[in-house]
C-alpha positions as CSV (number, residue, x, y, z in Angstrom):
1,M,12.8,-1.7,-16.2
2,G,12.9,-2.6,-12.5
3,E,16.7,-2.6,-12.4
4,K,16.9,0.8,-14.1
5,F,14.4,2.2,-11.6
6,N,16.3,0.7,-8.6
7,D,19.6,2.2,-9.9
8,F,17.9,5.5,-10.4
9,L,16.4,5.3,-6.9
10,K,19.8,4.4,-5.3
11,E,21.3,7.4,-7.0
12,Q,18.5,9.7,-5.8
13,L,18.8,8.5,-2.2
14,K,22.3,10.0,-2.1
15,N,20.6,13.4,-1.9
16,P,19.7,14.0,1.8
17,D,16.6,16.0,1.1
18,F,15.3,13.3,-1.3
19,K,16.1,10.6,1.2
20,A,14.3,12.3,4.0
21,E,11.2,12.8,1.9
22,Y,11.3,9.2,0.6
23,E,11.6,7.9,4.1
24,L,8.5,9.9,5.2
25,L,6.5,8.2,2.5
26,Q,7.7,4.7,3.1
27,P,4.9,3.7,5.5
28,E,2.2,4.8,3.0
29,H,4.0,2.9,0.2
30,A,4.2,-0.2,2.4
31,V,0.5,-0.1,3.2
32,I,-0.4,0.2,-0.5
33,Q,1.9,-2.7,-1.5
34,A,0.5,-4.8,1.4
35,I,-3.1,-4.2,0.1
36,I,-2.1,-5.2,-3.5
37,D,-0.1,-8.3,-2.3
38,A,-3.0,-9.4,0.0
39,R,-5.6,-9.0,-2.8
40,K,-3.4,-11.0,-5.2
41,Q,-2.7,-13.6,-2.6
42,S,-6.5,-13.9,-2.1
43,G,-6.9,-14.5,-5.8
44,L,-9.4,-11.6,-6.1
45,T,-9.8,-9.0,-8.7
46,Q,-10.6,-5.4,-7.7
47,K,-14.1,-6.0,-8.9
48,E,-14.5,-9.2,-6.8
49,L,-13.1,-7.4,-3.7
50,S,-15.5,-4.6,-4.4
51,E,-18.5,-7.0,-4.5
52,R,-17.4,-8.6,-1.2
53,T,-16.8,-5.3,0.7
54,G,-19.3,-2.9,-0.8
55,I,-16.3,-0.5,-1.5
56,A,-16.5,0.8,-5.1
57,Q,-14.0,-0.8,-7.5
58,G,-12.9,2.7,-8.5
59,D,-12.1,3.5,-4.8
60,I,-10.1,0.3,-4.5
61,S,-8.2,1.2,-7.6
62,R,-7.4,4.7,-6.2
63,I,-6.2,3.2,-3.0
64,E,-3.9,0.8,-4.8
65,K,-2.5,3.6,-6.9
66,G,-1.8,5.8,-3.9
67,N,-4.4,8.4,-4.9
68,A,-6.6,7.9,-1.8
69,N,-6.0,7.9,2.0
70,P,-8.1,5.0,3.3
71,S,-9.5,5.2,6.8
72,L,-8.8,2.5,9.3
73,R,-12.4,1.3,8.9
74,T,-11.8,0.9,5.1
75,L,-8.6,-1.0,5.7
76,Q,-10.5,-3.3,8.0
77,R,-13.3,-3.9,5.4
78,L,-10.7,-4.7,2.8
79,A,-9.0,-7.2,5.1
80,T,-12.2,-8.9,6.0
81,G,-13.2,-9.0,2.3
82,M,-9.9,-10.8,1.6
83,G,-10.4,-13.3,4.4
84,M,-7.6,-11.6,6.4
85,K,-7.2,-9.6,9.5
86,L,-5.6,-6.2,9.7
87,K,-2.6,-5.7,12.0
88,I,-1.0,-2.4,12.6
89,E,2.2,-2.1,14.5
90,F,4.2,0.8,16.2
91,L,7.9,0.0,16.1
92,P,10.8,1.8,17.7
93,Q,12.6,4.1,15.3
94,N,16.1,3.0,14.2
95,N,18.4,5.6,15.4
């Protein structure tokens, strides 16, 4: 299924309007994927991370599904709960 999606996405990105919207959402998708990857790397379930951070498991689930907009404080709590530190960068745009 992953290959079919990638083919579909590649085709959709040929549309300039779709591509512009997709690129606007990339930072948000990158943060979500980074949270999921970090949690899995830490070997924690959402429930275990909830217990470590005091953040409700349902809220962690919503964050990982992209249905929440976590604050910087929440991201820091998640990182600490996973034994990690949060790093945010501002990079020059590729022109």
